[in-house]
BAPA-808242 format. One record per residue: residue number from 1; residue in one letter; x, y, z of N, C-alpha, C in turn. Coordinates in Angstrom, 3 decimals, always signed. Layout:
<nodes>
num; residu; n.u; n.v; n.w; ca.u; ca.v; ca.w; c.u; c.v; c.w
NUM; a; X; Y; Z; X; Y; Z; X; Y; Z
...
</nodes>
This chain:
<nodes>
num; residu; n.u; n.v; n.w; ca.u; ca.v; ca.w; c.u; c.v; c.w
1; m; +18.396; +3.597; -6.100; +17.697; +2.748; -6.779; +16.778; +1.949; -5.528
2; i; +15.526; +1.698; -6.135; +14.469; +1.757; -5.118; +14.631; +0.261; -4.705
3; e; +14.330; -0.473; -3.409; +14.116; -2.038; -3.279; +13.117; -2.224; -2.478
4; i; +12.185; -3.248; -2.933; +10.832; -3.240; -2.234; +10.940; -4.380; -1.416
5; k; +10.336; -4.655; -0.712; +10.493; -6.229; +0.058; +9.135; -6.351; +1.128
6; p; +8.103; -7.103; +0.436; +6.763; -7.537; +1.160; +6.815; -8.227; +2.185
7; f; +6.268; -8.084; +3.112; +6.247; -9.189; +4.259; +5.167; -9.805; +4.620
8; g; +3.992; -8.823; +3.963; +2.591; -9.475; +3.956; +1.721; -8.505; +2.884
9; s; +0.796; -9.488; +2.512; +0.242; -8.737; +1.366; -1.135; -9.188; +1.383
10; s; -2.133; -8.937; +2.559; -3.286; -10.073; +2.170; -4.169; -9.081; +3.381
11; s; -5.700; -9.740; +3.181; -6.714; -9.183; +4.619; -5.723; -9.690; +5.869
12; a; -4.747; -10.930; +5.835; -4.192; -11.412; +7.062; -3.394; -10.531; +7.513
13; g; -2.933; -9.640; +6.888; -1.979; -8.340; +7.478; -0.818; -7.948; +6.058
14; n; -0.807; -6.353; +6.536; -0.125; -6.018; +5.477; +1.384; -5.222; +5.462
15; c; +2.543; -5.598; +5.162; +3.672; -4.805; +5.793; +4.596; -5.128; +4.404
16; y; +5.434; -3.748; +4.207; +6.362; -3.877; +3.064; +7.767; -2.883; +3.746
17; k; +8.695; -3.249; +3.317; +10.037; -2.472; +3.749; +10.547; -2.064; +2.277
18; v; +10.413; -0.623; +2.420; +11.127; +0.075; +1.046; +12.557; +0.782; +1.492
19; t; +13.277; +0.863; +0.504; +14.727; +1.505; +1.044; +15.448; +1.904; -0.423
20; d; +15.905; +2.971; -0.435; +16.548; +3.798; -1.250; +18.008; +3.394; -1.122
21; g; +18.747; +2.452; -0.471; +19.990; +2.187; -0.245; +20.252; +3.109; +1.034
22; e; +19.627; +4.260; +1.232; +20.183; +4.974; +2.041; +18.873; +4.978; +3.313
23; t; +18.026; +5.845; +3.438; +16.653; +5.574; +4.125; +15.742; +4.297; +4.226
24; v; +15.643; +3.371; +5.194; +14.890; +2.133; +5.141; +13.389; +2.545; +5.606
25; l; +12.322; +2.826; +5.417; +10.864; +2.886; +5.746; +10.175; +1.765; +5.846
26; l; +9.403; +1.723; +6.778; +8.221; +0.537; +6.831; +6.982; +1.493; +5.924
27; l; +6.438; +0.204; +5.353; +4.975; +0.842; +4.674; +3.802; -0.050; +5.476
28; e; +2.923; +0.521; +6.376; +2.019; -0.504; +7.181; +2.589; -1.520; +8.026
29; a; +1.716; -1.679; +9.201; +2.173; -2.299; +10.284; +0.982; -3.162; +10.598
30; g; +0.657; -3.970; +9.452; -0.665; -5.042; +9.828; -0.085; -6.674; +9.901
31; l; +0.894; -6.815; +10.638; +1.804; -8.153; +10.928; +1.684; -8.230; +12.567
32; r; +1.888; -9.295; +12.939; +2.464; -9.369; +14.162; +3.571; -8.714; +14.169
33; f; +3.813; -8.421; +15.248; +5.284; -7.696; +15.598; +6.501; -8.074; +15.179
34; k; +6.384; -9.592; +16.181; +7.625; -10.557; +15.586; +7.422; -11.154; +14.365
35; d; +6.330; -10.901; +13.641; +6.908; -11.264; +12.339; +7.743; -10.494; +11.518
36; i; +6.990; -8.929; +11.959; +7.899; -7.881; +11.312; +9.332; -7.768; +11.894
37; q; +9.664; -8.250; +12.938; +11.097; -7.809; +13.471; +11.355; -9.456; +12.597
38; r; +11.077; -10.383; +12.635; +11.744; -11.900; +11.974; +11.958; -11.344; +10.570
39; g; +11.108; -10.355; +9.798; +11.831; -9.838; +8.717; +12.702; -8.976; +7.881
40; l; +12.760; -8.198; +9.192; +13.984; -7.213; +9.351; +14.943; -7.906; +9.711
41; q; +15.004; -9.085; +10.468; +16.490; -9.916; +10.952; +16.592; -9.122; +12.062
42; f; +15.644; -8.508; +12.980; +15.646; -8.503; +14.582; +16.621; -6.914; +14.071
43; r; +16.838; -6.370; +13.226; +17.316; -5.415; +13.201; +16.550; -4.124; +12.774
44; m; +15.514; -3.291; +13.910; +14.411; -2.623; +14.232; +15.228; -1.622; +13.662
45; s; +16.529; -1.018; +14.523; +17.131; +0.085; +14.553; +17.574; +0.619; +13.264
46; s; +17.475; -0.369; +12.279; +17.703; +0.233; +10.725; +16.180; +0.951; +10.287
47; i; +15.260; +0.846; +10.969; +14.361; +1.483; +10.237; +13.942; +2.768; +10.499
48; a; +13.659; +3.499; +9.698; +13.572; +5.397; +9.895; +12.490; +6.045; +10.343
49; a; +11.716; +4.869; +9.814; +10.091; +5.365; +10.260; +8.999; +4.546; +9.571
50; c; +7.928; +4.096; +10.069; +6.668; +3.476; +9.391; +5.569; +4.907; +8.862
51; l; +5.277; +4.403; +7.578; +4.076; +5.038; +7.058; +2.910; +4.357; +7.284
52; i; +1.610; +4.681; +7.501; +0.504; +3.896; +7.675; -0.521; +4.376; +7.013
53; s; -1.223; +3.651; +5.942; -2.424; +4.097; +4.793; -3.665; +4.101; +5.890
54; h; -4.299; +3.608; +6.764; -5.522; +3.494; +7.284; -5.144; +2.780; +8.512
55; g; -6.400; +2.779; +9.362; -6.584; +2.136; +10.885; -7.206; +0.714; +10.747
56; h; -7.308; +0.362; +9.669; -7.708; -1.354; +9.759; -6.863; -2.293; +10.540
57; g; -7.422; -3.373; +11.092; -6.168; -4.217; +12.002; -5.410; -4.764; +11.030
58; d; -5.621; -5.169; +9.890; -4.580; -5.961; +8.520; -3.586; -4.538; +8.102
59; h; -3.578; -3.465; +9.010; -2.632; -2.611; +8.431; -1.971; -1.611; +9.638
60; v; -2.721; -1.498; +10.331; -2.026; -1.258; +12.003; -1.648; -2.019; +12.983
61; k; -1.834; -3.360; +13.092; -1.866; -4.419; +13.982; -0.597; -4.083; +15.314
62; a; +0.691; -3.865; +14.447; +1.840; -3.730; +15.215; +2.062; -2.093; +15.589
63; a; +1.321; -1.348; +15.255; +1.936; -0.046; +14.999; +2.278; +0.096; +16.650
64; k; +1.715; +0.112; +17.884; +2.089; +0.601; +19.152; +3.323; -0.239; +19.176
65; d; +4.046; -1.294; +19.131; +4.716; -1.936; +19.479; +5.717; -1.465; +18.452
66; i; +5.933; -1.286; +17.158; +6.934; -0.532; +16.522; +7.365; +1.065; +17.233
67; m; +6.370; +1.755; +17.763; +6.361; +3.280; +18.436; +7.371; +2.734; +19.543
68; k; +6.918; +1.382; +20.350; +7.557; +1.375; +22.053; +9.185; +0.803; +21.328
69; a; +9.259; +0.131; +20.023; +11.126; +0.220; +19.582; +11.835; +1.312; +19.229
70; g; +10.670; +2.650; +19.325; +11.488; +3.811; +18.731; +11.702; +4.054; +17.592
71; i; +10.388; +3.737; +16.845; +10.240; +3.807; +15.423; +8.955; +4.939; +15.537
72; d; +9.238; +6.006; +14.974; +8.052; +7.149; +14.846; +7.072; +6.483; +13.712
73; v; +5.640; +6.401; +13.860; +4.819; +6.532; +13.089; +4.170; +7.441; +12.299
74; y; +4.131; +7.283; +11.024; +3.576; +8.673; +10.492; +1.794; +8.151; +9.943
75; t; +0.884; +9.122; +10.363; -0.205; +8.828; +9.570; -1.340; +9.720; +9.891
76; s; -2.528; +9.673; +9.324; -3.473; +10.454; +9.613; -4.055; +10.682; +10.909
77; q; -4.666; +11.796; +11.391; -5.201; +11.861; +12.863; -6.166; +10.773; +12.687
78; g; -7.283; +10.761; +11.463; -8.146; +9.550; +11.863; -7.511; +8.157; +12.312
79; t; -6.528; +7.925; +11.709; -6.022; +6.626; +11.760; -5.488; +6.512; +13.012
80; i; -4.593; +7.787; +13.399; -4.103; +7.952; +14.925; -5.288; +7.765; +15.821
81; d; -6.471; +8.137; +16.137; -7.604; +7.873; +16.708; -8.155; +6.636; +16.651
82; a; -8.397; +6.134; +15.259; -8.948; +5.025; +15.229; -8.399; +3.290; +15.518
83; a; -6.873; +4.085; +15.908; -6.190; +2.976; +16.366; -5.619; +3.274; +17.713
84; g; -6.172; +3.982; +18.375; -5.703; +4.346; +19.638; -4.411; +4.841; +20.098
85; l; -3.217; +5.286; +18.989; -1.732; +5.491; +19.129; -2.223; +6.815; +20.111
86; a; -0.966; +7.161; +20.599; -0.839; +8.105; +21.759; +0.740; +8.350; +21.763
87; g; +1.229; +9.502; +22.288; +2.511; +9.812; +22.729; +3.321; +10.653; +21.253
88; h; +4.909; +11.011; +21.558; +5.468; +11.647; +20.609; +5.782; +10.924; +19.267
89; r; +5.489; +9.466; +19.296; +6.205; +8.697; +17.952; +4.744; +8.592; +16.876
90; a; +3.403; +9.234; +17.588; +2.410; +9.117; +16.551; +2.281; +10.341; +15.948
91; v; +2.912; +10.644; +14.727; +2.838; +11.735; +14.020; +2.056; +12.126; +12.828
92; p; +0.920; +13.171; +13.690; +0.369; +13.210; +12.564; +0.140; +13.852; +11.092
93; i; +0.069; +13.403; +10.329; +0.364; +14.296; +8.780; -0.873; +14.440; +8.025
94; e; -1.041; +15.126; +7.379; -2.034; +15.649; +6.011; -1.751; +15.375; +4.838
95; a; -3.123; +15.144; +3.854; -3.205; +14.479; +2.473; -2.500; +16.044; +1.841
96; l; -1.510; +15.813; +1.069; -0.955; +17.219; -0.174; -0.028; +18.328; +1.218
97; k; +0.591; +17.474; +2.074; +1.461; +18.504; +2.706; +2.488; +17.429; +3.054
98; p; +3.873; +17.837; +2.360; +4.579; +17.029; +2.022; +5.438; +17.288; +3.277
99; f; +6.256; +16.160; +3.365; +7.212; +16.115; +4.857; +8.445; +15.137; +4.818
100; t; +9.395; +15.103; +4.967; +10.925; +14.563; +4.436; +11.212; +13.883; +6.123
101; i; +11.689; +12.166; +5.289; +12.108; +11.530; +6.221; +13.837; +11.065; +5.684
102; g; +14.872; +11.252; +6.387; +16.038; +10.757; +5.314; +15.817; +11.450; +4.178
103; t; +16.371; +10.561; +3.185; +16.297; +11.074; +1.880; +15.172; +10.674; +1.456
104; w; +14.124; +10.844; +1.704; +12.760; +10.682; +1.375; +11.874; +12.139; +1.138
105; t; +11.570; +12.546; +0.276; +10.027; +13.553; +0.497; +8.818; +12.854; +0.213
106; i; +7.720; +12.888; +1.032; +6.875; +12.193; +0.796; +5.448; +13.277; +0.982
107; l; +4.889; +12.974; -0.422; +3.555; +13.401; -0.191; +2.506; +12.593; -0.119
108; p; +1.753; +12.710; +1.211; +0.171; +12.034; +1.173; -0.686; +12.507; +0.730
109; f; -1.573; +11.834; -0.071; -2.860; +11.893; -0.862; -4.130; +11.316; -0.015
110; d; -5.086; +11.803; -0.569; -6.402; +10.958; +0.085; -6.752; +10.141; -0.960
111; i; -7.291; +8.830; -0.577; -7.855; +8.030; -1.247; -9.343; +7.740; -0.461
112; q; -9.940; +6.743; -1.019; -11.089; +6.394; -1.255; -11.420; +5.060; -0.560
113; h; -11.444; +4.856; +0.693; -12.210; +3.873; +1.782; -12.937; +4.045; +2.983
114; d; -13.414; +2.920; +3.891; -14.512; +3.163; +4.424; -14.281; +3.609; +5.874
115; v; -13.100; +4.112; +6.075; -12.494; +5.058; +7.194; -12.384; +6.167; +7.364
116; e; -12.120; +6.755; +8.580; -11.392; +8.447; +8.275; -10.240; +8.379; +7.827
117; e; -10.317; +9.578; +6.951; -8.659; +10.135; +6.375; -7.876; +8.858; +5.968
118; p; -8.136; +7.987; +5.246; -7.300; +7.043; +4.464; -6.220; +8.134; +3.526
119; l; -4.956; +7.043; +3.842; -4.089; +7.909; +2.578; -3.071; +6.960; +1.584
120; g; -2.927; +7.651; +0.406; -1.753; +6.976; -0.496; -0.489; +7.793; -0.059
121; f; +0.789; +7.372; -0.795; +1.655; +7.832; -0.475; +2.239; +8.120; -1.903
122; l; +2.982; +9.289; -2.105; +4.013; +9.243; -3.475; +5.266; +9.898; -2.681
123; m; +6.097; +9.179; -2.994; +7.607; +8.975; -2.074; +8.784; +9.372; -3.273
124; a; +9.381; +10.589; -3.270; +10.552; +10.734; -4.094; +12.085; +10.812; -3.055
125; n; +12.959; +10.209; -3.983; +14.439; +10.581; -3.048; +15.014; +11.491; -4.113
126; k; +16.027; +11.422; -3.392; +17.273; +12.700; -4.206; +17.732; +11.986; -5.538
127; a; +17.636; +10.755; -5.590; +18.303; +9.921; -6.806; +17.100; +10.388; -7.829
128; g; +16.149; +10.359; -7.572; +15.229; +11.041; -8.860; +13.865; +9.773; -8.775
129; d; +14.012; +8.909; -7.981; +13.081; +8.141; -7.975; +11.896; +8.285; -7.641
130; k; +10.723; +7.630; -7.849; +8.995; +8.251; -7.353; +8.279; +6.881; -7.418
131; l; +7.923; +6.693; -6.115; +7.752; +5.216; -5.855; +6.141; +5.896; -5.414
132; l; +5.018; +5.087; -6.026; +3.447; +5.637; -5.567; +2.914; +4.339; -5.063
133; f; +2.593; +4.389; -3.727; +1.727; +3.554; -2.768; +0.849; +3.787; -2.569
134; a; -0.373; +2.843; -2.850; -2.038; +3.060; -2.905; -2.332; +1.826; -2.407
135; t; -3.350; +1.500; -1.379; -3.938; +0.349; -1.195; -5.104; +0.853; -0.871
136; d; -6.027; -0.130; -0.880; -7.524; -0.388; +0.362; -7.807; +1.084; -0.295
137; t; -8.403; +1.115; -1.573; -8.928; +2.758; -2.018; -9.477; +1.840; -3.517
138; w; -10.901; +2.836; -4.092; -11.606; +2.369; -5.020; -11.408; +3.060; -5.861
139; y; -10.602; +4.435; -5.576; -10.743; +5.650; -6.514; -9.311; +6.359; -6.476
140; i; -8.322; +6.558; -7.062; -7.186; +7.500; -6.997; -7.767; +8.780; -7.813
141; r; -7.979; +9.804; -7.303; -8.401; +11.099; -8.467; -7.433; +11.774; -8.776
142; h; -6.390; +11.508; -8.007; -5.118; +12.258; -8.793; -4.269; +11.723; -9.598
143; t; -3.098; +12.391; -10.498; -2.329; +12.044; -11.301; -1.610; +12.188; -11.275
144; f; -0.175; +11.710; -11.579; +1.030; +11.688; -11.241; +2.068; +11.519; -12.637
145; t; +3.248; +12.297; -12.038; +4.249; +12.417; -13.201; +5.709; +11.651; -12.947
146; g; +6.311; +11.081; -13.962; +8.101; +10.679; -13.614; +7.633; +9.765; -12.659
147; l; +6.401; +8.592; -12.374; +6.924; +7.661; -11.546; +7.892; +6.613; -11.957
148; t; +8.656; +6.032; -10.984; +9.265; +4.882; -11.495; +9.240; +3.497; -10.900
149; h; +8.453; +3.529; -9.637; +8.007; +2.541; -9.235; +6.321; +2.720; -8.378
150; l; +5.519; +1.492; -8.779; +4.220; +1.323; -8.048; +4.250; +0.076; -7.390
151; l; +4.037; +0.585; -6.158; +3.082; -0.826; -5.094; +1.792; -0.261; -4.928
152; i; +0.997; -1.050; -5.478; -0.319; -0.328; -5.903; -1.262; -1.891; -5.838
153; e; -2.272; -1.383; -4.898; -3.688; -2.514; -4.649; -3.720; -3.178; -6.297
154; c; -4.278; -4.366; -6.209; -5.034; -4.899; -7.207; -6.191; -5.938; -6.785
155; n; -7.181; -5.401; -6.111; -7.525; -6.880; -5.121; -8.721; -8.158; -5.686
156; y; -8.888; -7.475; -6.971; -10.129; -8.293; -7.377; -10.368; -8.108; -9.049
157; s; -10.908; -8.946; -9.522; -11.509; -8.555; -10.922; -12.786; -8.647; -10.881
158; m; -13.455; -7.955; -11.511; -15.093; -7.560; -11.331; -15.639; -8.646; -12.117
159; r; -14.987; -9.261; -13.419; -15.164; -10.612; -13.770; -15.227; -11.587; -12.716
160; i; -14.324; -11.953; -11.977; -14.265; -13.033; -11.077; -15.240; -12.765; -10.118
161; l; -15.266; -11.622; -9.600; -16.340; -11.546; -8.581; -17.535; -12.091; -8.902
162; d; -17.994; -11.528; -9.855; -19.250; -11.613; -10.555; -19.550; -13.340; -10.689
163; e; -18.286; -14.245; -11.150; -18.456; -15.678; -11.608; -19.033; -16.240; -10.019
164; n; -18.030; -15.389; -8.900; -17.925; -15.857; -7.744; -19.579; -16.340; -7.270
165; i; -20.086; -14.647; -7.527; -21.448; -14.304; -6.961; -22.516; -15.116; -7.281
166; a; -22.321; -15.561; -8.843; -23.187; -16.456; -9.845; -23.393; -17.412; -8.832
167; a; -22.133; -18.134; -8.565; -21.685; -19.502; -8.430; -22.337; -19.763; -6.968
168; g; -22.637; -18.624; -5.941; -23.126; -18.707; -4.630; -21.664; -18.840; -4.170
169; r; -20.480; -18.381; -4.392; -19.233; -18.498; -3.617; -19.103; -17.561; -2.832
170; v; -19.366; -16.491; -3.571; -19.483; -14.936; -2.685; -20.699; -14.421; -2.459
171; p; -21.103; -13.939; -1.580; -22.259; -13.372; -1.049; -22.573; -11.689; -1.222
172; v; -23.700; -11.705; -2.159; -23.878; -10.686; -3.108; -23.495; -9.387; -2.648
173; a; -23.850; -8.969; -1.184; -23.201; -8.026; -0.578; -22.209; -7.728; -0.471
174; m; -21.279; -8.566; -0.338; -19.796; -8.239; -0.753; -19.257; -7.457; -2.061
175; k; -19.977; -7.581; -2.817; -20.063; -6.627; -4.029; -19.684; -5.054; -3.792
176; k; -21.225; -4.965; -3.251; -21.209; -3.468; -3.011; -19.600; -2.952; -2.155
177; r; -19.463; -3.534; -1.018; -18.323; -3.046; -0.341; -17.097; -3.246; -1.190
178; l; -16.775; -4.189; -1.971; -15.920; -4.248; -2.608; -15.374; -3.028; -3.667
179; i; -16.698; -2.544; -4.065; -16.486; -1.530; -5.452; -16.715; -0.489; -4.716
180; r; -16.529; -0.114; -3.234; -16.625; +0.776; -2.661; -15.413; +0.921; -1.743
181; s; -14.576; +0.002; -1.748; -13.075; +0.109; -0.744; -12.357; -0.268; -1.161
182; h; -11.833; -1.309; -2.206; -10.580; -1.653; -2.941; -10.577; -1.124; -4.421
183; f; -9.441; -1.755; -4.687; -9.119; -1.525; -5.904; -8.905; -2.753; -6.799
184; s; -9.924; -2.789; -7.865; -10.042; -4.003; -8.659; -8.769; -3.572; -10.072
185; l; -8.669; -4.865; -11.022; -7.684; -5.137; -11.925; -8.242; -4.079; -12.901
186; e; -9.402; -3.579; -13.126; -10.171; -2.691; -13.813; -10.024; -1.186; -13.521
187; n; -9.706; -1.066; -12.517; -9.728; +0.190; -11.656; -7.975; +0.510; -12.459
188; l; -6.988; -0.435; -11.895; -6.054; -0.388; -11.755; -5.625; +0.071; -13.496
189; k; -6.361; -0.526; -13.928; -5.876; -0.611; -15.561; -6.090; +1.032; -15.941
190; d; -7.574; +1.233; -15.444; -7.706; +2.809; -15.871; -6.597; +4.195; -15.510
191; f; -6.312; +3.668; -14.145; -5.345; +4.536; -13.386; -4.047; +4.313; -14.337
192; i; -3.591; +3.445; -14.511; -2.153; +3.126; -15.445; -2.377; +4.061; -16.584
193; r; -3.368; +3.915; -17.488; -3.972; +4.431; -18.737; -3.726; +6.216; -18.527
194; a; -4.277; +6.874; -17.368; -4.741; +7.907; -16.760; -3.174; +8.809; -16.499
195; n; -2.188; +8.262; -16.415; -1.114; +8.529; -15.623; +0.056; +8.474; -16.683
196; d; +1.407; +9.219; -16.286; +2.521; +8.736; -17.085; +3.251; +7.531; -16.659
197; m; +3.422; +6.471; -17.231; +4.099; +5.483; -17.091; +5.457; +5.377; -17.894
198; s; +5.909; +6.681; -18.493; +6.904; +6.335; -19.379; +8.154; +6.007; -18.532
199; k; +8.501; +6.387; -17.127; +9.940; +6.129; -16.431; +9.323; +5.063; -15.533
200; v; +8.329; +4.266; -15.948; +8.592; +3.381; -14.292; +9.099; +1.995; -14.535
201; q; +9.902; +1.537; -13.626; +10.570; +0.308; -14.031; +10.390; -0.932; -13.454
202; e; +9.109; -0.687; -12.157; +8.636; -1.716; -11.803; +7.586; -1.767; -11.536
203; i; +6.803; -2.718; -11.037; +5.037; -2.474; -10.480; +5.098; -4.048; -10.027
204; w; +4.365; -3.322; -8.473; +4.256; -4.713; -7.615; +2.834; -4.394; -7.231
205; l; +2.185; -5.628; -7.400; +0.750; -6.053; -7.169; +0.483; -6.318; -5.893
206; i; -0.293; -5.721; -5.153; -0.399; -5.860; -3.683; -1.838; -5.843; -3.231
207; h; -1.816; -6.824; -1.808; -3.306; -7.055; -1.431; -4.373; -7.634; -2.385
208; l; -4.048; -8.854; -3.092; -4.795; -9.732; -3.725; -5.673; -10.215; -2.896
209; s; -7.093; -10.197; -3.233; -8.098; -10.734; -2.715; -7.890; -12.565; -2.589
210; d; -8.003; -13.507; -1.548; -8.161; -14.558; -1.444; -8.682; -15.455; -2.766
211; t; -10.231; -14.571; -3.128; -11.163; -15.481; -3.612; -11.787; -14.652; -4.732
212; n; -11.331; -13.519; -5.001; -11.905; -12.972; -6.402; -10.626; -12.117; -7.168
213; s; -9.438; -13.126; -7.248; -8.392; -12.594; -7.923; -8.034; -13.621; -8.579
214; d; -6.766; -13.609; -9.525; -6.382; -14.494; -10.320; -4.952; -13.996; -10.631
215; e; -3.744; -14.164; -9.618; -2.534; -13.927; -9.585; -1.606; -13.842; -11.343
216; a; -1.991; -15.081; -11.771; -1.145; -14.985; -13.393; -1.986; -14.242; -13.882
217; l; -3.009; -13.927; -13.979; -3.735; -13.400; -15.015; -3.204; -11.912; -14.835
218; f; -3.599; -11.027; -13.443; -3.279; -9.840; -13.264; -1.889; -9.519; -13.385
219; k; -0.730; -10.802; -13.281; +0.294; -10.360; -13.764; +0.163; -9.761; -15.242
220; r; -0.102; -10.987; -16.097; -0.119; -10.954; -17.345; -0.459; -9.873; -18.015
221; e; -2.083; -9.464; -17.611; -2.655; -8.028; -18.141; -2.007; -7.198; -17.593
222; i; -1.300; -6.458; -16.741; -0.817; -5.667; -16.551; +0.661; -5.723; -17.358
223; q; +1.516; -6.513; -17.351; +2.595; -6.433; -17.709; +2.440; -6.158; -19.716
224; e; +1.239; -6.863; -20.041; +0.843; -6.676; -21.678; +0.594; -5.003; -21.749
225; l; -0.086; -4.165; -20.615; -0.733; -2.933; -20.785; +0.534; -2.376; -20.591
226; t; +1.191; -2.283; -19.830; +2.303; -1.419; -19.678; +4.019; -1.849; -20.390
227; g; +4.176; -2.816; -20.500; +5.286; -3.523; -21.030; +6.373; -3.531; -19.836
228; r; +6.057; -3.169; -18.530; +7.056; -3.171; -17.436; +6.930; -4.732; -16.410
229; p; +8.194; -5.166; -15.987; +8.272; -6.160; -15.096; +7.273; -5.782; -13.978
230; v; +6.376; -7.151; -13.795; +5.492; -6.825; -12.876; +5.548; -8.162; -11.605
231; y; +5.168; -7.916; -10.266; +5.905; -8.474; -9.578; +4.470; -8.661; -8.655
232; v; +4.511; -9.864; -7.896; +2.616; -9.825; -6.914; +3.429; -9.887; -5.625
233; a; +3.062; -9.492; -4.705; +3.685; -9.775; -3.577; +2.565; -11.069; -3.078
234; g; +3.666; -11.741; -2.215; +3.061; -12.862; -1.541; +1.968; -12.710; -0.866
235; r; +0.873; -13.567; -0.475; -0.217; -13.740; +0.379; -0.033; -14.293; +1.942
</nodes>
């Protein structure tokens, strides 16, 4: 059984603890190290590894401290270079080349963001669970079968964004960047329709925008579409 615990999920910082009851992983390292320590009740030795999607600060901020704590960080070479990571604990991985950490087999896959070599992760364990993790992408070209858990970005709604632009609350220039860097409610619905949701047990919506999202609306619409429990990671 997979358990997901968000420590932070916004442009201020992102980090999630994921466990299948045997192997505990961190996804992202975008908070202050002491906040990650506090979230883990200072049991850093319980973490088998940390996976990082890309090199923006709200995802990689504490990576060096995590490595100093004796935890390997798995990420793309593009992220390693962008974040200035070095040493044997910075483990380069490539899209569509699977690797194993404890009870998890992890398949990185390419996503679309405005950085070098961003990645999403398909994580399968020995019990047959499959967790999809994807954030900071405007498009996912791959499709997946047998998913049981989604930890996936739902950053903004195009309708809310357009309303905010019309009201002068958001600059017009932001729209161009958002639609080429983040997953919208509309993107997520298209992704859900294109993939096998028959085994999905729960869906976590992450990285909601402070100004262009509506937590209650997003939760309700994804629940109505999927018929599955939907949770929103706190910002």
